[in-house]
PAROZA-531348 format. One record per atom (N, C-alpha, C): residue number from 1; residue in three letters; x negated, y, z. Coordinates in nm, 3 decimals. Atoms other than C-alpha are relative to their C-alpha. Example, Ala and Ser with C-alpha at 12.3 -4.5 7.8 and 13.67 -1.06 7.14 Angstrom:
BEGIN
[r 1, ALA, [-0.089, -0.119, 0.000]];
[r 1, ALA, [-1.230, -0.450, 0.780]];
[r 1, ALA, [-0.090, 0.120, 0.000]];
[r 2, SER, [0.082, -0.119, -0.006]];
[r 2, SER, [-1.367, -0.106, 0.714]];
[r 2, SER, [0.077, 0.109, 0.073]];
***
This chain:
BEGIN
[r 1, UNK, [-0.017, 0.140, 0.028]];
[r 1, UNK, [-8.406, 7.605, 1.335]];
[r 1, UNK, [-0.057, -0.032, -0.136]];
[r 2, UNK, [0.055, 0.040, 0.128]];
[r 2, UNK, [-8.569, 7.414, 1.063]];
[r 2, UNK, [0.110, -0.047, -0.091]];
[r 3, UNK, [-0.102, 0.044, 0.095]];
[r 3, UNK, [-8.383, 7.328, 0.748]];
[r 3, UNK, [0.018, -0.151, 0.007]];
[r 4, UNK, [-0.010, 0.145, -0.012]];
[r 4, UNK, [-8.459, 6.958, 0.809]];
[r 4, UNK, [0.098, -0.036, 0.112]];
[r 5, UNK, [-0.092, 0.025, -0.110]];
[r 5, UNK, [-8.276, 6.968, 1.144]];
[r 5, UNK, [0.144, 0.034, -0.037]];
[r 6, UNK, [-0.133, -0.040, 0.046]];
[r 6, UNK, [-7.980, 7.148, 0.986]];
[r 6, UNK, [0.056, -0.102, -0.095]];
[r 7, UNK, [-0.045, 0.104, 0.095]];
[r 7, UNK, [-7.963, 6.892, 0.705]];
[r 7, UNK, [0.035, -0.129, 0.073]];
[r 8, UNK, [-0.028, 0.124, -0.074]];
[r 8, UNK, [-7.978, 6.606, 0.954]];
[r 8, UNK, [0.135, 0.011, 0.071]];
[r 9, UNK, [-0.128, -0.018, -0.066]];
[r 9, UNK, [-7.686, 6.751, 1.152]];
[r 9, UNK, [0.113, 0.001, -0.101]];
[r 10, UNK, [-0.101, -0.004, 0.105]];
[r 10, UNK, [-7.496, 6.814, 0.832]];
[r 10, UNK, [0.034, -0.140, -0.048]];
[r 11, UNK, [-0.020, 0.140, 0.043]];
[r 11, UNK, [-7.547, 6.452, 0.723]];
[r 11, UNK, [0.070, -0.081, 0.109]];
[r 12, UNK, [-0.064, 0.077, -0.106]];
[r 12, UNK, [-7.449, 6.320, 1.065]];
[r 12, UNK, [0.147, 0.038, 0.013]];
[r 13, UNK, [-0.140, -0.042, -0.002]];
[r 13, UNK, [-7.127, 6.528, 1.062]];
[r 13, UNK, [0.076, -0.063, -0.116]];
[r 14, UNK, [-0.064, 0.060, 0.116]];
[r 14, UNK, [-7.049, 6.400, 0.713]];
[r 14, UNK, [0.021, -0.150, 0.024]];
[r 15, UNK, [-0.008, 0.142, -0.030]];
[r 15, UNK, [-7.123, 6.042, 0.823]];
[r 15, UNK, [0.112, -0.025, 0.101]];
[r 16, UNK, [-0.102, 0.015, -0.102]];
[r 16, UNK, [-6.900, 6.088, 1.129]];
[r 16, UNK, [0.140, 0.018, -0.059]];
[r 17, UNK, [-0.132, -0.021, 0.061]];
[r 17, UNK, [-6.612, 6.223, 0.920]];
[r 17, UNK, [0.038, -0.118, -0.090]];
[r 18, UNK, [-0.029, 0.120, 0.079]];
[r 18, UNK, [-6.643, 5.926, 0.678]];
[r 18, UNK, [0.038, -0.116, 0.090]];
[r 19, UNK, [-0.028, 0.108, -0.094]];
[r 19, UNK, [-6.646, 5.688, 0.973]];
[r 19, UNK, [0.141, 0.015, 0.057]];
[r 20, UNK, [-0.134, -0.023, -0.054]];
[r 20, UNK, [-6.334, 5.848, 1.123]];
[r 20, UNK, [0.108, -0.026, -0.105]];
[r 21, UNK, [-0.097, 0.025, 0.107]];
[r 21, UNK, [-6.155, 5.837, 0.787]];
[r 21, UNK, [0.017, -0.150, -0.022]];
[r 22, UNK, [-0.006, 0.145, 0.018]];
[r 22, UNK, [-6.242, 5.467, 0.750]];
[r 22, UNK, [0.078, -0.065, 0.113]];
[r 23, UNK, [-0.073, 0.057, -0.114]];
[r 23, UNK, [-6.117, 5.388, 1.101]];
[r 23, UNK, [0.149, 0.032, -0.007]];
[r 24, UNK, [-0.141, -0.036, 0.014]];
[r 24, UNK, [-5.793, 5.576, 1.038]];
[r 24, UNK, [0.067, -0.087, -0.106]];
[r 25, UNK, [-0.055, 0.085, 0.107]];
[r 25, UNK, [-5.741, 5.382, 0.714]];
[r 25, UNK, [0.022, -0.142, 0.049]];
[r 26, UNK, [-0.013, 0.136, -0.052]];
[r 26, UNK, [-5.803, 5.053, 0.890]];
[r 26, UNK, [0.116, -0.012, 0.098]];
[r 27, UNK, [-0.109, 0.008, -0.097]];
[r 27, UNK, [-5.558, 5.133, 1.169]];
[r 27, UNK, [0.135, 0.006, -0.071]];
[r 28, UNK, [-0.125, -0.006, 0.077]];
[r 28, UNK, [-5.287, 5.225, 0.916]];
[r 28, UNK, [0.025, -0.133, -0.069]];
[r 29, UNK, [-0.013, 0.128, 0.068]];
[r 29, UNK, [-5.352, 4.906, 0.718]];
[r 29, UNK, [0.038, -0.108, 0.100]];
[r 30, UNK, [-0.029, 0.100, -0.102]];
[r 30, UNK, [-5.345, 4.699, 1.037]];
[r 30, UNK, [0.145, 0.010, 0.046]];
[r 31, UNK, [-0.139, -0.018, -0.044]];
[r 31, UNK, [-5.011, 4.847, 1.147]];
[r 31, UNK, [0.096, -0.049, -0.108]];
[r 32, UNK, [-0.086, 0.043, 0.110]];
[r 32, UNK, [-4.860, 4.782, 0.803]];
[r 32, UNK, [0.002, -0.152, -0.009]];
[r 33, UNK, [0.004, 0.145, 0.013]];
[r 33, UNK, [-4.978, 4.420, 0.790]];
[r 33, UNK, [0.067, -0.068, 0.118]];
[r 34, UNK, [-0.069, 0.058, -0.115]];
[r 34, UNK, [-4.850, 4.354, 1.144]];
[r 34, UNK, [0.150, 0.008, -0.017]];
[r 35, UNK, [-0.143, -0.013, 0.025]];
[r 35, UNK, [-4.507, 4.482, 1.044]];
[r 35, UNK, [0.047, -0.105, -0.099]];
[r 36, UNK, [-0.037, 0.100, 0.099]];
[r 36, UNK, [-4.504, 4.248, 0.745]];
[r 36, UNK, [-0.009, -0.139, 0.057]];
[r 37, UNK, [0.015, 0.132, -0.059]];
[r 37, UNK, [-4.616, 3.955, 0.959]];
[r 37, UNK, [0.117, -0.035, 0.090]];
[r 38, UNK, [-0.114, 0.025, -0.085]];
[r 38, UNK, [-4.299, 3.992, 1.167]];
[r 38, UNK, [0.098, -0.098, -0.063]];
[r 39, UNK, [-0.091, 0.091, 0.069]];
[r 39, UNK, [-4.108, 3.791, 0.903]];
[r 39, UNK, [-0.081, -0.113, -0.061]];
[r 40, UNK, [0.065, 0.113, 0.066]];
[r 40, UNK, [-4.197, 3.445, 0.783]];
[r 40, UNK, [0.018, 0.014, -0.151]];
[r 41, UNK, [-0.012, -0.002, 0.146]];
[r 41, UNK, [-4.239, 3.382, 0.412]];
[r 41, UNK, [0.141, -0.039, -0.040]];
[r 42, UNK, [-0.137, 0.043, 0.032]];
[r 42, UNK, [-3.905, 3.201, 0.407]];
[r 42, UNK, [0.100, 0.113, 0.023]];
[r 43, UNK, [-0.090, -0.112, -0.026]];
[r 43, UNK, [-3.733, 3.502, 0.565]];
[r 43, UNK, [-0.015, 0.109, -0.105]];
[r 44, UNK, [0.022, -0.101, 0.103]];
[r 44, UNK, [-3.894, 3.738, 0.314]];
[r 44, UNK, [0.064, -0.041, -0.132]];
[r 45, UNK, [-0.061, 0.050, 0.124]];
[r 45, UNK, [-3.781, 3.520, 0.021]];
[r 45, UNK, [0.152, 0.008, 0.010]];
[r 46, UNK, [-0.146, -0.003, -0.018]];
[r 46, UNK, [-3.429, 3.489, 0.164]];
[r 46, UNK, [0.053, 0.142, -0.010]];
[r 47, UNK, [-0.044, -0.139, 0.009]];
[r 47, UNK, [-3.400, 3.866, 0.206]];
[r 47, UNK, [-0.010, 0.052, -0.143]];
[r 48, UNK, [0.019, -0.044, 0.138]];
[r 48, UNK, [-3.535, 3.924, -0.145]];
[r 48, UNK, [0.113, -0.049, -0.089]];
[r 49, UNK, [-0.104, 0.057, 0.085]];
[r 49, UNK, [-3.271, 3.696, -0.296]];
[r 49, UNK, [0.141, 0.014, 0.057]];
[r 50, UNK, [-0.134, -0.039, -0.040]];
[r 50, UNK, [-2.978, 3.836, -0.098]];
[r 50, UNK, [0.066, -0.077, 0.112]];
[r 51, UNK, [-0.061, 0.075, -0.110]];
[r 51, UNK, [-2.926, 3.632, 0.218]];
[r 51, UNK, [0.096, 0.088, 0.081]];
[r 52, UNK, [-0.087, -0.090, -0.075]];
[r 52, UNK, [-2.767, 3.939, 0.376]];
[r 52, UNK, [0.141, 0.008, -0.061]];
[r 53, UNK, [-0.130, -0.004, 0.069]];
[r 53, UNK, [-2.482, 3.916, 0.120]];
[r 53, UNK, [0.063, -0.140, -0.012]];
[r 54, UNK, [-0.046, 0.138, 0.014]];
[r 54, UNK, [-2.430, 3.539, 0.159]];
[r 54, UNK, [0.146, -0.015, 0.043]];
[r 55, UNK, [-0.137, 0.010, -0.047]];
[r 55, UNK, [-2.101, 3.590, 0.345]];
[r 55, UNK, [0.103, 0.040, -0.104]];
[r 56, UNK, [-0.092, -0.044, 0.105]];
[r 56, UNK, [-1.948, 3.745, 0.032]];
[r 56, UNK, [0.021, -0.106, -0.108]];
[r 57, UNK, [-0.008, 0.104, 0.103]];
[r 57, UNK, [-1.993, 3.426, -0.176]];
[r 57, UNK, [0.125, -0.085, 0.022]];
[r 58, UNK, [-0.118, 0.085, -0.006]];
[r 58, UNK, [-1.667, 3.246, -0.249]];
[r 58, UNK, [-0.036, -0.144, -0.037]];
[r 59, UNK, [0.037, 0.134, 0.046]];
[r 59, UNK, [-1.820, 2.952, -0.440]];
[r 59, UNK, [-0.123, 0.009, -0.089]];
[r 60, UNK, [0.113, 0.014, 0.093]];
[r 60, UNK, [-2.128, 2.836, -0.626]];
[r 60, UNK, [0.034, -0.117, -0.091]];
[r 61, UNK, [-0.034, 0.103, 0.099]];
[r 61, UNK, [-2.057, 2.643, -0.944]];
[r 61, UNK, [-0.123, -0.032, -0.083]];
[r 62, UNK, [0.118, 0.043, 0.074]];
[r 62, UNK, [-2.317, 2.439, -1.127]];
[r 62, UNK, [0.038, -0.111, -0.097]];
[r 63, UNK, [-0.023, 0.103, 0.102]];
[r 63, UNK, [-2.303, 2.236, -1.448]];
[r 63, UNK, [-0.130, -0.023, -0.075]];
[r 64, UNK, [0.114, 0.028, 0.087]];
[r 64, UNK, [-2.579, 2.059, -1.635]];
[r 64, UNK, [0.040, -0.102, -0.104]];
[r 65, UNK, [-0.029, 0.087, 0.115]];
[r 65, UNK, [-2.573, 1.880, -1.969]];
[r 65, UNK, [-0.128, -0.063, -0.050]];
[r 66, UNK, [0.112, 0.070, 0.062]];
[r 66, UNK, [-2.802, 1.623, -2.125]];
[r 66, UNK, [0.050, -0.063, -0.129]];
[r 67, UNK, [-0.029, 0.067, 0.126]];
[r 67, UNK, [-2.795, 1.520, -2.487]];
[r 67, UNK, [-0.114, -0.096, -0.028]];
[r 68, UNK, [0.102, 0.102, 0.030]];
[r 68, UNK, [-2.977, 1.196, -2.563]];
[r 68, UNK, [0.052, -0.088, -0.113]];
[r 69, UNK, [-0.046, 0.090, 0.106]];
[r 69, UNK, [-2.963, 0.930, -2.833]];
[r 69, UNK, [0.119, -0.086, 0.045]];
[r 70, UNK, [-0.112, 0.080, -0.050]];
[r 70, UNK, [-2.719, 0.739, -2.609]];
[r 70, UNK, [0.130, 0.080, 0.007]];
[r 71, UNK, [-0.120, -0.083, -0.008]];
[r 71, UNK, [-2.479, 1.034, -2.598]];
[r 71, UNK, [-0.021, 0.119, 0.091]];
[r 72, UNK, [0.004, -0.117, -0.085]];
[r 72, UNK, [-2.394, 1.334, -2.391]];
[r 72, UNK, [0.041, -0.037, 0.142]];
[r 73, UNK, [-0.032, 0.019, -0.141]];
[r 73, UNK, [-2.391, 1.336, -2.014]];
[r 73, UNK, [0.007, 0.139, 0.064]];
[r 74, UNK, [-0.005, -0.127, -0.072]];
[r 74, UNK, [-2.279, 1.623, -1.795]];
[r 74, UNK, [0.050, -0.024, 0.141]];
[r 75, UNK, [-0.045, 0.002, -0.139]];
[r 75, UNK, [-2.226, 1.680, -1.427]];
[r 75, UNK, [0.034, 0.142, 0.039]];
[r 76, UNK, [-0.039, -0.131, -0.049]];
[r 76, UNK, [-2.055, 1.966, -1.256]];
[r 76, UNK, [0.038, -0.013, 0.147]];
[r 77, UNK, [-0.043, -0.003, -0.139]];
[r 77, UNK, [-2.002, 2.057, -0.894]];
[r 77, UNK, [0.023, 0.143, 0.042]];
[r 78, UNK, [-0.031, -0.131, -0.056]];
[r 78, UNK, [-1.871, 2.344, -0.688]];
[r 78, UNK, [-0.013, -0.008, 0.151]];
[r 79, UNK, [0.018, -0.006, -0.144]];
[r 79, UNK, [-1.977, 2.434, -0.336]];
[r 79, UNK, [0.068, 0.125, 0.053]];
[r 80, UNK, [-0.066, -0.112, -0.066]];
[r 80, UNK, [-1.754, 2.653, -0.123]];
[r 80, UNK, [-0.054, 0.010, 0.142]];
[r 81, UNK, [0.061, -0.006, -0.132]];
[r 81, UNK, [-1.964, 2.761, 0.175]];
[r 81, UNK, [0.096, 0.039, 0.112]];
[r 82, UNK, [-0.096, -0.039, -0.104]];
[r 82, UNK, [-1.669, 2.915, 0.362]];
[r 82, UNK, [0.082, -0.119, 0.048]];
[r 83, UNK, [-0.075, 0.121, -0.035]];
[r 83, UNK, [-1.482, 2.581, 0.354]];
[r 83, UNK, [-0.093, -0.116, 0.030]];
[r 84, UNK, [0.102, 0.106, -0.014]];
[r 84, UNK, [-1.805, 2.377, 0.369]];
[r 84, UNK, [0.043, -0.124, -0.077]];
[r 85, UNK, [-0.042, 0.113, 0.083]];
[r 85, UNK, [-1.680, 2.160, 0.083]];
[r 85, UNK, [-0.074, 0.003, -0.134]];
[r 86, UNK, [0.062, 0.018, 0.132]];
[r 86, UNK, [-1.840, 2.026, -0.233]];
[r 86, UNK, [0.093, -0.085, -0.083]];
[r 87, UNK, [-0.090, 0.072, 0.090]];
[r 87, UNK, [-1.622, 1.917, -0.524]];
[r 87, UNK, [-0.074, -0.032, -0.127]];
***
């Protein structure tokens, strides 16, 4: 066999192995992205910020204050999700 024919086969085997590696990478990437697409963005955000623990919340309390030349103003409220009440 000539050395040119041997080199050509060697290059084609190398090319084939690169092609197979690329296809394997693409299939792994595709499977990963499909798994992530199973949840909407809203579901992903909710899970990130603890929606699974929402049942443990007794109350959410919120107060804000504003100081202006006219004086101070503040508002406060409390939401109890178990009772579905806002005070």
